[in-house]
N, C-alpha and C positions, 0 to 999 in steps of 0.2 A: 395541433394548430390547423384550422381550416383555411383553405385557400382564399375564401371570400371574406375572411376576417379583416377589419379595417387596420388593425395594428398587430404586428407579430408579437406573440407572447413567448417569453423564454420558457423552455421546458423546466418543470420542477425537478429538483434534485432527487435522485432515487433514494429510497430508504435503505440504509445499510451500505456495505462496501460496493464500490463499482470501479470499473476500469476506465481510466482516462488517458488517452493518447495525447501527450503534451507537445511533442515535436517528433520529427522522423527519428526513429530509433530509441525513443525514450517514452516511457509510460509510467503511470502510477496507479496504485490502488488506494482509493480515498473513500472516506465516509463523510460526505459533505452535509449529511443530515444532523450531525452532532453539533451541539452548542460550544464545544471545546475545540478551539482552533488547533491546539497542540495534539489532539487525538484524531485529527482528520487524515493525516498521512500515515498509511499503514504499511506500504511497501513501495519499492522502486523497481522498475523493470528497465533494463538497458539491452539493446541489441548488440551482441558481440559477434566475433567471427563465427563462433560455433552455434549461435542461436540466442534466444532471449534469456537473460540472467536475472533472477529475482532476488532482491535483498530486502528482508523485513526491516521495518523501522526499528532502530536501536537493537536489532537482533544480532545473533552470532552468525557469521558466514553468509554465504549466498547459495542459491539452489538453481539447478538447471544443467545444461541448456534445454530450453523448450523450443518447439517449432514455431510458436507464435505467442504474442502477448496474451491472446485469449486462452491458449493452453496453459500458460503460467498462472493466469488468474483462476482458472478452474482448479488447478493443482493447489493453489493457495487456499481456495475456499474449502477444499476437502481436508487439508492438513493444518490449517491455522491453529486449531486447538492443541495440536501435538507439537508445535514448534517450541523451541526453548524460550523461556522468558528473556527479556532484555538483560544484558550482562551488566549494564551500569544503571544505577538508580540515583535519584537525588536524596542524599542523606546528610544530615548535620551541616547543611549549607554548602556542601561540596558535591557538585553535580557529577563528578567523574570518579567517585570512590567505587571500587568494585563491590558487588554484593557478597554476602557471606557465602562460603562454600557449603555450609550445612553440617560441618563436622562438629 
């Protein structure tokens, strides 16, 4: 945005995942460029006594502590493909049925 522009223009949403600080001690990793609202929220970050704790959306467990929200976001970018898939899936009308163990 230029200083001499007559009306402020909101910044465009970045393409792909980005870090958003929502309130003091809380942040989220979101992909606001997707058309699917249910797929926008990818992970939550919360500042705990030990540092920032990252919890993937519908994932198993949490990761951390990290020294900053930015460090947690960087770690998530590097490891997101190797994180386990969500434990619960929507199947046969029951959203909370655990997935098959694969045996």
